[in-house]
Residue, then its C-alpha position, 0 to 999 in steps of 0.5 A: x501493453x496498455x497505456x504504459x510507458x517507462x517510469x521516466x516517461x512524462x506521460x500520465x494518462x488521465x485515467x491513471x491506468x498503468x500496467x506492468x504486463x499485458x492485460x485485457x478485459x477478456x483475460x480470465x482470472x487464472x491468466x491474470x493471476x498467473x501473470x501477477x504471481x509470476x511477476x511477483x515471485x519469480x525472483x524470490x524463487x529462482x534467483x539468489x539475493x545477488x541476482x534478478x531475472x530480467x527479460x534478458x536473463x539473470x543479471x548480477x547485482x553484485x556491482x550495483x550501487x543501489x540493489x533493490x533487496x529487502x534483506x540487504x544490510x546497509x553497513x553505512x547506515x547501520x540498518x539491518x533489514x532482517x530476512x523474513x519468510x515471504x509467502x513464497x518462502x513459507x511454501x518453499x520450505x514445505x515443498x520443492x520447486x519444479x521450474x517449468x516454463x510457460x508461455x503467456x500470450x500478450x497483445x500485439x504478438x509479444x510473448x513473455x515467458x513465466x514459470x508455471x512454478x511461480x508458486x511452489x507446486x501444491x501437489x507435493x505438499x502431502x509428501x513433506x507436510x509432516x515437517x510443518x504440520x502445526x505451522x500457522x501460515x501468514x495471511x498472504x501465504x494462505x492466499x498464495x496456496x489457495x491461488x496456486x490451487x485455483x490456477x492449477x484447477x483451471x477449467x475444473x472448478x465445478x469438478x472440485x465441488x461436491x454438493x456445492x462444497x470443495x472436496x475434502x482432499x482439496x487442501x489435504x496436508x494442512x492443519x484444520x485452520x489453514x485448510x478452512x482458510x485456504x478454502x475461504x480464499x479459494x471461494x473468494x477467487x472463484x466468486x470474483x472470477x464469476x463476477x468478472x464473467x457476469x455470472x452473478x448467480x453463480x458468484x452469489x452461491x460461492x459467496x454463501x460458502x465465504x459467509x460460512x467460513x468468514x467471521x469479523x472477529x476470527x483470525x486474520x484470514x477470516x476477518x479479511x474474507x468477511x470484508x471481501x465477501x461483503x464487498x463482492x456481494x455489494x458488487x453483485x448487487x450493483x451490477x444487477x441494478x439492485x442497489x445504487x452506488x450514487x455518491x456512496x464512494x464520496x460519502x465513504x471517503x469524506x467520513x474516513x477523512x474526517x475520522x482520520x483528522x482527530x485524535x480518537x482512541x482508535x487512531x491513537x492506538x493505531x499510530x502507536x502500534x504500527x511501525x510503518x507510521x513511525x518510519x514515515x514520520x521519522x525519515x520524512x521529517x528528518x529529510x525536511x529538517x536537513x533541507x531547511x538547514x541554516x534557515x532561520x525562518x521555516x515554513x512547512x505546508x502540510x497537505x493533510x495534517x491530521x493529528x499533527x504528531x509528525x511535526x513534533x519531530x521537526x520541532x524537537x530537532x529545530x529547537x536543539x539547534x546550537x547555531x543559527x537558532x530558529x526565529x520562527x517555525x510556521x506550519x500551514x495546514x491545508x484543508x477542505x473540511x474538519x476545520x475544528x479538528x485541524x484547530x485542535x491539532x494546531x492547539x496541541x502543536x502550539x502547546x508543544x512548541x511552548x514547552x520547547x521555547x520554540x517560536x511557532x505560528x500555526x495557520x489554517x488555510x481552508x478552501x472549498x475545493x482544492x482548485x481554489x488553492x492559490x499561491x497568494x493564499x499561502x502568504x509565503x515570505x521571501x526569506x522563508x525556507x519552504x517545505x511540503x509534507x504530504x502523507x496519504x493525500x494525493x491518491x484521493x485526487x487520482x480520479x480528478x486530474x484537474x485538481x491534482x495538476x492544479x495543486x502541483x502547479x501551486x506547489x511548484x510556484x512557491x518553490x519548496x526546498x523539498x516535498x515529502x510524499x508518502x503513498x500506498x504502494x499498490x495498484x488499486x486503480x486498474x480498470x480490470x476488475x479481477x486485477x484490482x481484486x487480486x492486488x487488493x486481496x494481497x495488500x489488505x492481507x498484509x495489512x490485516x497481518x500487521x494488525x494481527x501482529x501489532x495489535x494482538x492485545x488491543x482487540x477492540x481498536x483492531x476490530x474498529x480499524x478493520x470495520x470502519x477504516x479498512x472496510x470502507x477502502x475495500x468496499x470502494x476498490x472492489x464494489x465501485x466503478x467509475x467516479x464512485x470508486x474514490x479509493x485509488x492507489x498507484x505505485x511509486x513508478x506512477x508518481x515518479x512519471x507524474x512528478x516528472x511533468x512538473x520538473x520534479x527530481x527525486x532526491x536521495x534520503x540521507x544516511x541521517x534520515x535513514x538512521x531515524x528508522x533505528x528509532x522505531x522499536x526493534x522488539x518483536x513483532x517489528x524486528x522480524x516482519x517490517x521490511x525496508x526496501x528501495x525503489x530508485x531513491x525512494x523507500x518502500x516499507x513493507x510487512x513480510x515482503x509485501x510492499x505497503x507504503x512508499x516514501x519519497x523526497x522531491x525537489x523542483x528543477x528551475 
């Protein structure tokens, strides 16, 4: 097992390579995909809602106090996470499952048993397709179908191609649109495999088919395929020495960070339309308000304030205090660039505080490098209750260990009552290219579905988001390597292990914090697609069963 310890381990490798299974550079795409699929879908297909599968067999969750169940009804909080169809369930309604076990070898002689039917067997689709002939499948359902066919056809990919194209019967039984989309994903998988095998000419030929089937203004799969095809093409050019990626990753990250700071129309539309943003802000800020309860002088340090809208929630809550009114709310925004945009955020927050008659000050702490951030620069008063808010910020230092650790040491010294952290819930940091490709394909497949469902009437802003914001992330994760791969994301278990090194303890979100999620609109498409899960004491926010974001609260043990 590669550099992986238990989630409670204090170890945190410099390169942040964490794996849930066994993998190596020599593993084929089919094997990596099979292991990935097996881990991701086994419980959904073969276990009911009260059981999970472990290496020791099926374990009942009936008496567990905190089951990890997206579909559970938390009666105490009043939240119902509506059952939705995951990609596996969509496929399962079309075909039957035949759970035959398959041994997958791992390094060190250890073997795990995974079912060959982790995805429903595609060969039975034609027998039952009449029931679902006109169904439009979700993006990740299409990826699952194409991936299942790709796994089944191991070693026979060339046989399936007629004149360089997939034979007409490869995805028979699907609608014309679904069939074209599945073919697009199949070509993407095949091209990624050839890149992993250093067969760049063959990979380029397969990408030609992707270019024919993809379109930046098409459906979600076609748009996803368009940007992934671009990223794979860049990957090939870099591997063949035809282009240089020097400083490209850093410039992409800098441009994206700068664009995210200001209240431009696209970002405003995104934050308004996407429910995950509201959940993170409502639940996270409510937790801060609770941890500073009773304090009259409050200091919130925001590591990446952007437009600052999240703090209007805390302002309203603090302004309503009937006892021990707030003497002063102070927000310090830390930044390394975009000072003018941070100043604009501060002016808006000051105006909002005045409307509430809330005593408020806004400070900006600009540093050339996060390594320059020191405790004394934060000007902490001894009678202040301090809290830290970090939304999608820590990930950009995953390749810069010394900066991340330096920041955490400073935060520990100022003794915040709570630190709220929200990060992307995905492993986009694997050194194994095919693994990184697969994880990224699933993650952004769900993200494109979110935009498709939530911004269907705002095509211009949706296209801008995909073309500028998401494409830069996809290109960095897929096409760059080493220090040029600036977009790196890891799951909550990795952050949990890292924070343990600094004496941080994960703390539960209160019922009041969870209930803030009820403020998120319940109207479609939110009610049937947005899911709220738990991992330990952290919240996992997803879309159609695919985890997208984590939200966690931390306290330091002194």
